[in-house]
C-alpha positions in Angstrom: -3.2 30.8 -95.8 -3.4 30.5 -92.0 -2.2 34.1 -91.8 -5.0 35.3 -94.1 -7.6 33.4 -92.0 -6.3 35.0 -88.8 -6.3 38.4 -90.4 -9.9 38.1 -91.7 -11.0 37.0 -88.2 -9.2 39.9 -86.5 -10.7 42.3 -89.0 -14.2 41.0 -88.3 -13.8 41.3 -84.6 -12.3 44.8 -84.9 -15.3 45.9 -87.0 -17.8 44.6 -84.4 -18.4 40.9 -85.0 -19.1 39.0 -81.8 -18.6 35.7 -83.7 -16.7 34.9 -86.8 -15.5 31.8 -88.7 -13.6 31.4 -91.9 -13.3 28.7 -94.5 -10.8 28.3 -97.3 -11.9 26.2 -100.3 -9.6 24.9 -103.0 -11.7 23.1 -105.6 -10.5 21.3 -108.7 -13.0 19.8 -111.2 -12.8 17.9 -114.5 -16.0 17.2 -116.4 -15.8 14.5 -119.1 -18.8 13.0 -120.9 -19.4 11.0 -124.0 -22.6 10.4 -125.9 -23.1 7.8 -128.6 -19.4 7.4 -129.3 -18.5 11.1 -129.3 -17.0 13.3 -126.7 -19.8 15.5 -125.2 -18.2 17.6 -122.5 -14.6 18.3 -121.8 -13.8 21.0 -119.2 -11.6 21.6 -116.3 -11.7 24.3 -113.6 -9.9 25.2 -110.4 -10.9 27.8 -107.8 -9.4 29.0 -104.6 -11.2 31.3 -102.2 -12.1 32.3 -98.7 -15.5 32.6 -97.1 -16.3 34.3 -93.8 -19.4 34.3 -91.7 -20.0 36.6 -88.8 -22.5 37.6 -86.2 -22.7 41.4 -85.6 -25.5 43.3 -83.9 -27.2 39.9 -83.4 -27.5 39.0 -87.1 -25.6 36.9 -89.6 -23.5 38.2 -92.4 -21.6 36.3 -95.1 -19.0 37.2 -97.7 -16.4 35.5 -99.8 -13.5 36.4 -102.0 -10.9 35.0 -104.3 -8.6 38.0 -103.6 -6.2 36.2 -101.3 -4.2 39.1 -100.1 -4.1 40.9 -96.7 -6.3 43.6 -98.3 -8.6 41.2 -100.0 -9.4 39.1 -97.0 -9.8 42.2 -94.8 -12.3 43.7 -97.3 -14.2 40.4 -97.3 -14.4 40.5 -93.5 -15.6 44.1 -93.6 -18.2 43.2 -96.1 -19.5 40.3 -94.0 -19.8 42.6 -90.9 -21.6 45.3 -93.0 -24.0 42.7 -94.2 -24.7 41.4 -90.7 -25.3 45.0 -89.4 -27.7 45.6 -92.3 -29.5 42.3 -91.6 -29.8 43.3 -88.0 -32.1 46.2 -89.0 -34.8 43.6 -90.0 -34.2 40.9 -87.4 -36.9 39.7 -85.0 -34.5 38.1 -82.5 -30.7 38.0 -81.9 -28.9 35.0 -83.2 -28.3 32.5 -80.3 -25.2 30.3 -80.7 -24.7 27.1 -78.8 -22.0 27.3 -76.2 -19.2 25.6 -78.1 -15.4 25.9 -78.1 -13.1 27.0 -80.9 -12.0 24.5 -83.5 -9.2 24.7 -85.9 -9.2 21.9 -88.4 -8.2 20.9 -91.9 -9.7 18.2 -94.2 -8.5 16.8 -97.5 -10.3 14.2 -99.6 -8.5 10.8 -99.1 -7.6 10.2 -102.7 -5.2 7.3 -103.3 -4.5 8.6 -106.7 -4.8 12.1 -107.9 -7.3 12.0 -110.8 -5.8 15.2 -112.2 -2.5 13.3 -112.8 -4.3 10.9 -115.2 -4.0 12.3 -118.7 -7.3 13.6 -120.2 -6.9 11.4 -123.3 -6.6 8.3 -121.1 -9.8 9.2 -119.3 -11.6 10.0 -122.6 -10.5 6.7 -124.1 -11.9 4.8 -121.1 -15.2 6.6 -121.4 -15.3 5.9 -125.2 -14.6 2.2 -124.5 -17.4 2.0 -122.0 -19.6 3.8 -124.6 -18.8 1.2 -127.2 -19.6 -1.6 -124.8 -22.9 0.0 -123.9 -23.9 0.3 -127.6 -23.3 -3.4 -128.1 -26.0 -4.2 -125.6 -29.4 -5.1 -127.2 -32.0 -2.5 -126.5 -29.6 0.4 -125.7 -30.4 3.3 -128.0 -28.5 6.0 -126.2 -25.1 5.7 -124.6 
């Protein structure tokens, strides 16, 4: 993935960006709900993509892709630069960035237990048990 990030930044600079940064996002999501003793929502998704933002001709340009290939990330960078150049046609002033160094970093949520390793039926059963407990409470009409 680092190679793709570097390639997208190189492409942006080659196309005229005076500033560029790239972010890779890997998102996993599971959505479970119950309502009045029944399963309401049960879905799971995963996405992986790269976003790049650039300054070219004094204006911002943004683009993203899920095409994680040399060609895909280069095309994303080209699109971001093209958007910046188009935005520059309507700008009042050039973007002024604070004088700041380059940072390379990585962050991962500090999970002690991967929630995706817990079987869905175990999670649903826990929600249904909480739902039963809620409905035993006087005055609760919707759980």
